[in-house]
mmCIF file of the N, C-alpha and C atoms, coordinates in Angstrom:
data_MODEL
# 
_entry.id   MODEL 
# 
loop_
_atom_site.group_PDB 
_atom_site.id 
_atom_site.type_symbol 
_atom_site.label_atom_id 
_atom_site.label_alt_id 
_atom_site.label_comp_id 
_atom_site.label_asym_id 
_atom_site.label_entity_id 
_atom_site.label_seq_id 
_atom_site.pdbx_PDB_ins_code 
_atom_site.Cartn_x 
_atom_site.Cartn_y 
_atom_site.Cartn_z 
_atom_site.occupancy 
_atom_site.B_iso_or_equiv 
_atom_site.pdbx_formal_charge 
_atom_site.auth_seq_id 
_atom_site.auth_comp_id 
_atom_site.auth_asym_id 
_atom_site.auth_atom_id 
_atom_site.pdbx_PDB_model_num 
ATOM 1   N N  . UNK A 1 1  ? 0.824   -1.184 -0.009  1.00 0.00 ? 1  UNK A N  1 
ATOM 2   C CA . UNK A 1 1  ? 0.013   -0.031 0.018   1.00 0.00 ? 1  UNK A CA 1 
ATOM 3   C C  . UNK A 1 1  ? 0.886   1.273  -0.016  1.00 0.00 ? 1  UNK A C  1 
ATOM 4   N N  . UNK A 1 2  ? 0.514   2.200  -0.810  1.00 0.00 ? 2  UNK A N  1 
ATOM 5   C CA . UNK A 1 2  ? 1.242   3.479  -0.869  1.00 0.00 ? 2  UNK A CA 1 
ATOM 6   C C  . UNK A 1 2  ? 0.762   4.424  0.241   1.00 0.00 ? 2  UNK A C  1 
ATOM 7   N N  . UNK A 1 3  ? 1.533   5.402  0.535   1.00 0.00 ? 3  UNK A N  1 
ATOM 8   C CA . UNK A 1 3  ? 1.260   6.357  1.611   1.00 0.00 ? 3  UNK A CA 1 
ATOM 9   C C  . UNK A 1 3  ? -0.116  7.110  1.432   1.00 0.00 ? 3  UNK A C  1 
ATOM 10  N N  . UNK A 1 4  ? -0.487  7.319  0.167   1.00 0.00 ? 4  UNK A N  1 
ATOM 11  C CA . UNK A 1 4  ? -1.655  8.099  -0.124  1.00 0.00 ? 4  UNK A CA 1 
ATOM 12  C C  . UNK A 1 4  ? -2.940  7.189  -0.287  1.00 0.00 ? 4  UNK A C  1 
ATOM 13  N N  . UNK A 1 5  ? -2.796  5.888  -0.045  1.00 0.00 ? 5  UNK A N  1 
ATOM 14  C CA . UNK A 1 5  ? -3.919  5.002  -0.162  1.00 0.00 ? 5  UNK A CA 1 
ATOM 15  C C  . UNK A 1 5  ? -4.589  4.822  1.247   1.00 0.00 ? 5  UNK A C  1 
ATOM 16  N N  . UNK A 1 6  ? -5.870  4.748  1.242   1.00 0.00 ? 6  UNK A N  1 
ATOM 17  C CA . UNK A 1 6  ? -6.640  4.475  2.497   1.00 0.00 ? 6  UNK A CA 1 
ATOM 18  C C  . UNK A 1 6  ? -7.469  3.263  2.250   1.00 0.00 ? 6  UNK A C  1 
ATOM 19  N N  . UNK A 1 7  ? -7.306  2.169  3.023   1.00 0.00 ? 7  UNK A N  1 
ATOM 20  C CA . UNK A 1 7  ? -8.102  0.944  2.879   1.00 0.00 ? 7  UNK A CA 1 
ATOM 21  C C  . UNK A 1 7  ? -9.553  1.180  3.249   1.00 0.00 ? 7  UNK A C  1 
ATOM 22  N N  . UNK A 1 8  ? -10.462 0.449  2.529   1.00 0.00 ? 8  UNK A N  1 
ATOM 23  C CA . UNK A 1 8  ? -11.868 0.525  2.870   1.00 0.00 ? 8  UNK A CA 1 
ATOM 24  C C  . UNK A 1 8  ? -12.256 -0.846 3.439   1.00 0.00 ? 8  UNK A C  1 
ATOM 25  N N  . UNK A 1 9  ? -13.389 -0.903 4.130   1.00 0.00 ? 9  UNK A N  1 
ATOM 26  C CA . UNK A 1 9  ? -13.898 -2.172 4.607   1.00 0.00 ? 9  UNK A CA 1 
ATOM 27  C C  . UNK A 1 9  ? -15.420 -2.157 4.426   1.00 0.00 ? 9  UNK A C  1 
ATOM 28  N N  . UNK A 1 10 ? -16.028 -3.325 4.573   1.00 0.00 ? 10 UNK A N  1 
ATOM 29  C CA . UNK A 1 10 ? -17.513 -3.522 4.462   1.00 0.00 ? 10 UNK A CA 1 
ATOM 30  C C  . UNK A 1 10 ? -18.011 -2.963 3.144   1.00 0.00 ? 10 UNK A C  1 
ATOM 31  N N  . UNK A 1 11 ? -17.299 -3.132 2.038   1.00 0.00 ? 11 UNK A N  1 
ATOM 32  C CA . UNK A 1 11 ? -17.725 -2.637 0.754   1.00 0.00 ? 11 UNK A CA 1 
ATOM 33  C C  . UNK A 1 11 ? -18.891 -3.525 0.199   1.00 0.00 ? 11 UNK A C  1 
ATOM 34  N N  . UNK A 1 12 ? -19.920 -2.858 -0.257  1.00 0.00 ? 12 UNK A N  1 
ATOM 35  C CA . UNK A 1 12 ? -21.095 -3.583 -0.792  1.00 0.00 ? 12 UNK A CA 1 
ATOM 36  C C  . UNK A 1 12 ? -21.595 -2.856 -2.066  1.00 0.00 ? 12 UNK A C  1 
ATOM 37  N N  . UNK A 1 13 ? -22.086 -3.678 -2.962  1.00 0.00 ? 13 UNK A N  1 
ATOM 38  C CA . UNK A 1 13 ? -22.775 -3.150 -4.191  1.00 0.00 ? 13 UNK A CA 1 
ATOM 39  C C  . UNK A 1 13 ? -24.085 -3.918 -4.293  1.00 0.00 ? 13 UNK A C  1 
ATOM 40  N N  . UNK A 1 14 ? -25.172 -3.219 -4.476  1.00 0.00 ? 14 UNK A N  1 
ATOM 41  C CA . UNK A 1 14 ? -26.475 -3.812 -4.654  1.00 0.00 ? 14 UNK A CA 1 
ATOM 42  C C  . UNK A 1 14 ? -27.218 -2.954 -5.711  1.00 0.00 ? 14 UNK A C  1 
ATOM 43  N N  . UNK A 1 15 ? -27.302 -3.497 -6.943  1.00 0.00 ? 15 UNK A N  1 
ATOM 44  C CA . UNK A 1 15 ? -27.881 -2.749 -8.027  1.00 0.00 ? 15 UNK A CA 1 
ATOM 45  C C  . UNK A 1 15 ? -27.028 -1.514 -8.293  1.00 0.00 ? 15 UNK A C  1 
ATOM 46  N N  . UNK A 1 16 ? -27.626 -0.347 -8.148  1.00 0.00 ? 16 UNK A N  1 
ATOM 47  C CA . UNK A 1 16 ? -26.907 0.887  -8.366  1.00 0.00 ? 16 UNK A CA 1 
ATOM 48  C C  . UNK A 1 16 ? -26.481 1.585  -7.045  1.00 0.00 ? 16 UNK A C  1 
ATOM 49  N N  . UNK A 1 17 ? -26.621 0.875  -5.934  1.00 0.00 ? 17 UNK A N  1 
ATOM 50  C CA . UNK A 1 17 ? -26.236 1.423  -4.604  1.00 0.00 ? 17 UNK A CA 1 
ATOM 51  C C  . UNK A 1 17 ? -24.889 0.835  -4.185  1.00 0.00 ? 17 UNK A C  1 
ATOM 52  N N  . UNK A 1 18 ? -24.024 1.699  -3.639  1.00 0.00 ? 18 UNK A N  1 
ATOM 53  C CA . UNK A 1 18 ? -22.745 1.272  -3.091  1.00 0.00 ? 18 UNK A CA 1 
ATOM 54  C C  . UNK A 1 18 ? -22.569 1.825  -1.714  1.00 0.00 ? 18 UNK A C  1 
ATOM 55  N N  . UNK A 1 19 ? -21.773 1.096  -0.936  1.00 0.00 ? 19 UNK A N  1 
ATOM 56  C CA . UNK A 1 19 ? -21.445 1.564  0.449   1.00 0.00 ? 19 UNK A CA 1 
ATOM 57  C C  . UNK A 1 19 ? -20.123 0.974  0.861   1.00 0.00 ? 19 UNK A C  1 
ATOM 58  N N  . UNK A 1 20 ? -19.444 1.700  1.757   1.00 0.00 ? 20 UNK A N  1 
ATOM 59  C CA . UNK A 1 20 ? -18.188 1.229  2.346   1.00 0.00 ? 20 UNK A CA 1 
ATOM 60  C C  . UNK A 1 20 ? -17.864 2.058  3.591   1.00 0.00 ? 20 UNK A C  1 
ATOM 61  N N  . UNK A 1 21 ? -16.882 1.567  4.352   1.00 0.00 ? 21 UNK A N  1 
ATOM 62  C CA . UNK A 1 21 ? -16.443 2.236  5.574   1.00 0.00 ? 21 UNK A CA 1 
ATOM 63  C C  . UNK A 1 21 ? -14.914 2.487  5.513   1.00 0.00 ? 21 UNK A C  1 
ATOM 64  N N  . UNK A 1 22 ? -14.513 3.659  6.002   1.00 0.00 ? 22 UNK A N  1 
ATOM 65  C CA . UNK A 1 22 ? -13.106 3.961  6.057   1.00 0.00 ? 22 UNK A CA 1 
ATOM 66  C C  . UNK A 1 22 ? -12.773 4.210  7.577   1.00 0.00 ? 22 UNK A C  1 
ATOM 67  N N  . UNK A 1 23 ? -11.788 3.492  8.027   1.00 0.00 ? 23 UNK A N  1 
ATOM 68  C CA . UNK A 1 23 ? -11.333 3.631  9.415   1.00 0.00 ? 23 UNK A CA 1 
ATOM 69  C C  . UNK A 1 23 ? -9.944  4.347  9.390   1.00 0.00 ? 23 UNK A C  1 
ATOM 70  N N  . UNK A 1 24 ? -9.783  5.406  10.121  1.00 0.00 ? 24 UNK A N  1 
ATOM 71  C CA . UNK A 1 24 ? -8.539  6.147  10.193  1.00 0.00 ? 24 UNK A CA 1 
ATOM 72  C C  . UNK A 1 24 ? -8.166  6.469  11.615  1.00 0.00 ? 24 UNK A C  1 
ATOM 73  N N  . UNK A 1 25 ? -6.902  6.839  11.809  1.00 0.00 ? 25 UNK A N  1 
ATOM 74  C CA . UNK A 1 25 ? -6.506  7.236  13.154  1.00 0.00 ? 25 UNK A CA 1 
ATOM 75  C C  . UNK A 1 25 ? -5.647  8.500  13.017  1.00 0.00 ? 25 UNK A C  1 
ATOM 76  N N  . UNK A 1 26 ? -5.962  9.515  13.799  1.00 0.00 ? 26 UNK A N  1 
ATOM 77  C CA . UNK A 1 26 ? -5.209  10.783 13.837  1.00 0.00 ? 26 UNK A CA 1 
ATOM 78  C C  . UNK A 1 26 ? -4.800  11.086 15.286  1.00 0.00 ? 26 UNK A C  1 
ATOM 79  N N  . UNK A 1 27 ? -3.500  11.087 15.519  1.00 0.00 ? 27 UNK A N  1 
ATOM 80  C CA . UNK A 1 27 ? -2.961  11.430 16.827  1.00 0.00 ? 27 UNK A CA 1 
ATOM 81  C C  . UNK A 1 27 ? -3.528  10.524 17.932  1.00 0.00 ? 27 UNK A C  1 
ATOM 82  N N  . UNK A 1 28 ? -3.725  9.212  17.604  1.00 0.00 ? 28 UNK A N  1 
ATOM 83  C CA . UNK A 1 28 ? -4.209  8.268  18.626  1.00 0.00 ? 28 UNK A CA 1 
ATOM 84  C C  . UNK A 1 28 ? -5.746  8.254  18.733  1.00 0.00 ? 28 UNK A C  1 
ATOM 85  N N  . UNK A 1 29 ? -6.441  9.045  17.944  1.00 0.00 ? 29 UNK A N  1 
ATOM 86  C CA . UNK A 1 29 ? -7.909  9.082  17.952  1.00 0.00 ? 29 UNK A CA 1 
ATOM 87  C C  . UNK A 1 29 ? -8.452  8.347  16.761  1.00 0.00 ? 29 UNK A C  1 
ATOM 88  N N  . UNK A 1 30 ? -9.258  7.346  16.950  1.00 0.00 ? 30 UNK A N  1 
ATOM 89  C CA . UNK A 1 30 ? -9.874  6.606  15.914  1.00 0.00 ? 30 UNK A CA 1 
ATOM 90  C C  . UNK A 1 30 ? -11.048 7.375  15.366  1.00 0.00 ? 30 UNK A C  1 
ATOM 91  N N  . UNK A 1 31 ? -11.248 7.303  13.960  1.00 0.00 ? 31 UNK A N  1 
ATOM 92  C CA . UNK A 1 31 ? -12.307 7.933  13.323  1.00 0.00 ? 31 UNK A CA 1 
ATOM 93  C C  . UNK A 1 31 ? -12.851 6.968  12.230  1.00 0.00 ? 31 UNK A C  1 
ATOM 94  N N  . UNK A 1 32 ? -14.192 6.771  12.239  1.00 0.00 ? 32 UNK A N  1 
ATOM 95  C CA . UNK A 1 32 ? -14.862 5.935  11.266  1.00 0.00 ? 32 UNK A CA 1 
ATOM 96  C C  . UNK A 1 32 ? -15.795 6.781  10.409  1.00 0.00 ? 32 UNK A C  1 
ATOM 97  N N  . UNK A 1 33 ? -15.571 6.657  9.100   1.00 0.00 ? 33 UNK A N  1 
ATOM 98  C CA . UNK A 1 33 ? -16.432 7.404  8.160   1.00 0.00 ? 33 UNK A CA 1 
ATOM 99  C C  . UNK A 1 33 ? -17.225 6.383  7.338   1.00 0.00 ? 33 UNK A C  1 
ATOM 100 N N  . UNK A 1 34 ? -18.538 6.590  7.221   1.00 0.00 ? 34 UNK A N  1 
ATOM 101 C CA . UNK A 1 34 ? -19.400 5.693  6.453   1.00 0.00 ? 34 UNK A CA 1 
ATOM 102 C C  . UNK A 1 34 ? -19.802 6.431  5.166   1.00 0.00 ? 34 UNK A C  1 
ATOM 103 N N  . UNK A 1 35 ? -19.664 5.746  4.033   1.00 0.00 ? 35 UNK A N  1 
ATOM 104 C CA . UNK A 1 35 ? -19.981 6.324  2.741   1.00 0.00 ? 35 UNK A CA 1 
ATOM 105 C C  . UNK A 1 35 ? -21.073 5.475  2.057   1.00 0.00 ? 35 UNK A C  1 
ATOM 106 N N  . UNK A 1 36 ? -22.018 6.171  1.430   1.00 0.00 ? 36 UNK A N  1 
ATOM 107 C CA . UNK A 1 36 ? -23.049 5.551  0.634   1.00 0.00 ? 36 UNK A CA 1 
ATOM 108 C C  . UNK A 1 36 ? -23.170 6.286  -0.653  1.00 0.00 ? 36 UNK A C  1 
ATOM 109 N N  . UNK A 1 37 ? -23.552 5.607  -1.744  1.00 0.00 ? 37 UNK A N  1 
ATOM 110 C CA . UNK A 1 37 ? -23.695 6.304  -3.018  1.00 0.00 ? 37 UNK A CA 1 
ATOM 111 C C  . UNK A 1 37 ? -24.633 5.599  -3.949  1.00 0.00 ? 37 UNK A C  1 
ATOM 112 N N  . UNK A 1 38 ? -25.048 6.379  -4.902  1.00 0.00 ? 38 UNK A N  1 
ATOM 113 C CA . UNK A 1 38 ? -25.908 5.878  -5.989  1.00 0.00 ? 38 UNK A CA 1 
ATOM 114 C C  . UNK A 1 38 ? -25.263 6.110  -7.343  1.00 0.00 ? 38 UNK A C  1 
ATOM 115 N N  . UNK A 1 39 ? -25.091 5.065  -8.091  1.00 0.00 ? 39 UNK A N  1 
ATOM 116 C CA . UNK A 1 39 ? -24.468 5.176  -9.440  1.00 0.00 ? 39 UNK A CA 1 
ATOM 117 C C  . UNK A 1 39 ? -25.554 5.483  -10.480 1.00 0.00 ? 39 UNK A C  1 
ATOM 118 N N  . UNK A 1 40 ? -25.299 6.475  -11.329 1.00 0.00 ? 40 UNK A N  1 
ATOM 119 C CA . UNK A 1 40 ? -26.221 6.857  -12.370 1.00 0.00 ? 40 UNK A CA 1 
ATOM 120 C C  . UNK A 1 40 ? -25.429 7.375  -13.565 1.00 0.00 ? 40 UNK A C  1 
ATOM 121 N N  . UNK A 1 41 ? -25.385 6.594  -14.690 1.00 0.00 ? 41 UNK A N  1 
ATOM 122 C CA . UNK A 1 41 ? -24.653 7.002  -15.851 1.00 0.00 ? 41 UNK A CA 1 
ATOM 123 C C  . UNK A 1 41 ? -23.173 7.103  -15.563 1.00 0.00 ? 41 UNK A C  1 
ATOM 124 N N  . UNK A 1 42 ? -22.590 8.241  -15.813 1.00 0.00 ? 42 UNK A N  1 
ATOM 125 C CA . UNK A 1 42 ? -21.134 8.446  -15.573 1.00 0.00 ? 42 UNK A CA 1 
ATOM 126 C C  . UNK A 1 42 ? -20.848 9.154  -14.253 1.00 0.00 ? 42 UNK A C  1 
ATOM 127 N N  . UNK A 1 43 ? -21.735 9.060  -13.280 1.00 0.00 ? 43 UNK A N  1 
ATOM 128 C CA . UNK A 1 43 ? -21.500 9.708  -12.005 1.00 0.00 ? 43 UNK A CA 1 
ATOM 129 C C  . UNK A 1 43 ? -21.962 8.866  -10.806 1.00 0.00 ? 43 UNK A C  1 
ATOM 130 N N  . UNK A 1 44 ? -21.390 9.183  -9.675  1.00 0.00 ? 44 UNK A N  1 
ATOM 131 C CA . UNK A 1 44 ? -21.772 8.564  -8.431  1.00 0.00 ? 44 UNK A CA 1 
ATOM 132 C C  . UNK A 1 44 ? -22.111 9.721  -7.419  1.00 0.00 ? 44 UNK A C  1 
ATOM 133 N N  . UNK A 1 45 ? -23.340 9.753  -6.936  1.00 0.00 ? 45 UNK A N  1 
ATOM 134 C CA . UNK A 1 45 ? -23.720 10.752 -5.913  1.00 0.00 ? 45 UNK A CA 1 
ATOM 135 C C  . UNK A 1 45 ? -23.465 10.086 -4.557  1.00 0.00 ? 45 UNK A C  1 
ATOM 136 N N  . UNK A 1 46 ? -22.530 10.674 -3.805  1.00 0.00 ? 46 UNK A N  1 
ATOM 137 C CA . UNK A 1 46 ? -22.101 10.106 -2.538  1.00 0.00 ? 46 UNK A CA 1 
ATOM 138 C C  . UNK A 1 46 ? -22.563 10.935 -1.352  1.00 0.00 ? 46 UNK A C  1 
ATOM 139 N N  . UNK A 1 47 ? -22.645 10.245 -0.232  1.00 0.00 ? 47 UNK A N  1 
ATOM 140 C CA . UNK A 1 47 ? -22.876 10.809 1.111   1.00 0.00 ? 47 UNK A CA 1 
ATOM 141 C C  . UNK A 1 47 ? -21.843 10.242 2.051   1.00 0.00 ? 47 UNK A C  1 
ATOM 142 N N  . UNK A 1 48 ? -21.288 11.095 2.908   1.00 0.00 ? 48 UNK A N  1 
ATOM 143 C CA . UNK A 1 48 ? -20.358 10.568 3.906   1.00 0.00 ? 48 UNK A CA 1 
ATOM 144 C C  . UNK A 1 48 ? -20.854 11.041 5.293   1.00 0.00 ? 48 UNK A C  1 
ATOM 145 N N  . UNK A 1 49 ? -20.643 10.257 6.284   1.00 0.00 ? 49 UNK A N  1 
ATOM 146 C CA . UNK A 1 49 ? -20.991 10.645 7.636   1.00 0.00 ? 49 UNK A CA 1 
ATOM 147 C C  . UNK A 1 49 ? -20.002 10.038 8.615   1.00 0.00 ? 49 UNK A C  1 
ATOM 148 N N  . UNK A 1 50 ? -19.494 10.825 9.505   1.00 0.00 ? 50 UNK A N  1 
ATOM 149 C CA . UNK A 1 50 ? -18.591 10.335 10.575  1.00 0.00 ? 50 UNK A CA 1 
ATOM 150 C C  . UNK A 1 50 ? -19.431 9.648  11.598  1.00 0.00 ? 50 UNK A C  1 
ATOM 151 N N  . UNK A 1 51 ? -18.977 8.519  12.045  1.00 0.00 ? 51 UNK A N  1 
ATOM 152 C CA . UNK A 1 51 ? -19.695 7.724  13.074  1.00 0.00 ? 51 UNK A CA 1 
ATOM 153 C C  . UNK A 1 51 ? -19.850 8.556  14.297  1.00 0.00 ? 51 UNK A C  1 
ATOM 154 N N  . UNK A 1 52 ? -21.036 8.615  14.895  1.00 0.00 ? 52 UNK A N  1 
ATOM 155 C CA . UNK A 1 52 ? -21.309 9.440  16.074  1.00 0.00 ? 52 UNK A CA 1 
ATOM 156 C C  . UNK A 1 52 ? -21.690 10.903 15.804  1.00 0.00 ? 52 UNK A C  1 
ATOM 157 N N  . UNK A 1 53 ? -21.774 11.251 14.499  1.00 0.00 ? 53 UNK A N  1 
ATOM 158 C CA . UNK A 1 53 ? -22.144 12.587 14.103  1.00 0.00 ? 53 UNK A CA 1 
ATOM 159 C C  . UNK A 1 53 ? -23.413 12.560 13.288  1.00 0.00 ? 53 UNK A C  1 
ATOM 160 N N  . UNK A 1 54 ? -24.196 13.603 13.357  1.00 0.00 ? 54 UNK A N  1 
ATOM 161 C CA . UNK A 1 54 ? -25.415 13.739 12.528  1.00 0.00 ? 54 UNK A CA 1 
ATOM 162 C C  . UNK A 1 54 ? -25.147 14.460 11.225  1.00 0.00 ? 54 UNK A C  1 
ATOM 163 N N  . UNK A 1 55 ? -23.942 15.092 11.070  1.00 0.00 ? 55 UNK A N  1 
ATOM 164 C CA . UNK A 1 55 ? -23.631 15.880 9.927   1.00 0.00 ? 55 UNK A CA 1 
ATOM 165 C C  . UNK A 1 55 ? -23.342 14.924 8.737   1.00 0.00 ? 55 UNK A C  1 
ATOM 166 N N  . UNK A 1 56 ? -23.954 15.203 7.581   1.00 0.00 ? 56 UNK A N  1 
ATOM 167 C CA . UNK A 1 56 ? -23.819 14.428 6.375   1.00 0.00 ? 56 UNK A CA 1 
ATOM 168 C C  . UNK A 1 56 ? -23.264 15.341 5.305   1.00 0.00 ? 56 UNK A C  1 
ATOM 169 N N  . UNK A 1 57 ? -22.181 14.913 4.634   1.00 0.00 ? 57 UNK A N  1 
ATOM 170 C CA . UNK A 1 57 ? -21.602 15.626 3.533   1.00 0.00 ? 57 UNK A CA 1 
ATOM 171 C C  . UNK A 1 57 ? -21.969 14.940 2.218   1.00 0.00 ? 57 UNK A C  1 
ATOM 172 N N  . UNK A 1 58 ? -22.443 15.741 1.255   1.00 0.00 ? 58 UNK A N  1 
ATOM 173 C CA . UNK A 1 58 ? -22.803 15.165 -0.042  1.00 0.00 ? 58 UNK A CA 1 
ATOM 174 C C  . UNK A 1 58 ? -21.796 15.667 -1.098  1.00 0.00 ? 58 UNK A C  1 
ATOM 175 N N  . UNK A 1 59 ? -21.441 14.770 -2.038  1.00 0.00 ? 59 UNK A N  1 
ATOM 176 C CA . UNK A 1 59 ? -20.568 15.161 -3.164  1.00 0.00 ? 59 UNK A CA 1 
ATOM 177 C C  . UNK A 1 59 ? -20.849 14.205 -4.335  1.00 0.00 ? 59 UNK A C  1 
ATOM 178 N N  . UNK A 1 60 ? -20.402 14.641 -5.536  1.00 0.00 ? 60 UNK A N  1 
ATOM 179 C CA . UNK A 1 60 ? -20.621 13.825 -6.695  1.00 0.00 ? 60 UNK A CA 1 
ATOM 180 C C  . UNK A 1 60 ? -19.247 13.514 -7.396  1.00 0.00 ? 60 UNK A C  1 
ATOM 181 N N  . UNK A 1 61 ? -19.095 12.248 -7.785  1.00 0.00 ? 61 UNK A N  1 
ATOM 182 C CA . UNK A 1 61 ? -17.920 11.824 -8.520  1.00 0.00 ? 61 UNK A CA 1 
ATOM 183 C C  . UNK A 1 61 ? -18.331 11.662 -9.946  1.00 0.00 ? 61 UNK A C  1 
ATOM 184 N N  . UNK A 1 62 ? -17.566 12.248 -10.885 1.00 0.00 ? 62 UNK A N  1 
ATOM 185 C CA . UNK A 1 62 ? -17.891 12.193 -12.316 1.00 0.00 ? 62 UNK A CA 1 
ATOM 186 C C  . UNK A 1 62 ? -16.777 11.566 -13.083 1.00 0.00 ? 62 UNK A C  1 
ATOM 187 N N  . UNK A 1 63 ? -17.090 10.667 -14.035 1.00 0.00 ? 63 UNK A N  1 
ATOM 188 C CA . UNK A 1 63 ? -16.110 10.063 -14.892 1.00 0.00 ? 63 UNK A CA 1 
ATOM 189 C C  . UNK A 1 63 ? -15.667 11.149 -15.928 1.00 0.00 ? 63 UNK A C  1 
ATOM 190 N N  . UNK A 1 64 ? -14.374 11.273 -16.097 1.00 0.00 ? 64 UNK A N  1 
ATOM 191 C CA . UNK A 1 64 ? -13.899 12.290 -17.050 1.00 0.00 ? 64 UNK A CA 1 
ATOM 192 C C  . UNK A 1 64 ? -13.575 11.706 -18.399 1.00 0.00 ? 64 UNK A C  1 
# 
């Protein structure tokens, strides 16, 4: 694994829905981010949420 790669876990694909979890550690503090997305054509509309937080961030990935 390269320094700029972050492993994912619990990856799932069901039809056009995807989800995965990213576990990271910063200064001895663990952080878990949950990602869900919907694939449509050449883009994926994603949502991310930090475990224990109600804040949801939305973003879109587009194929170039």
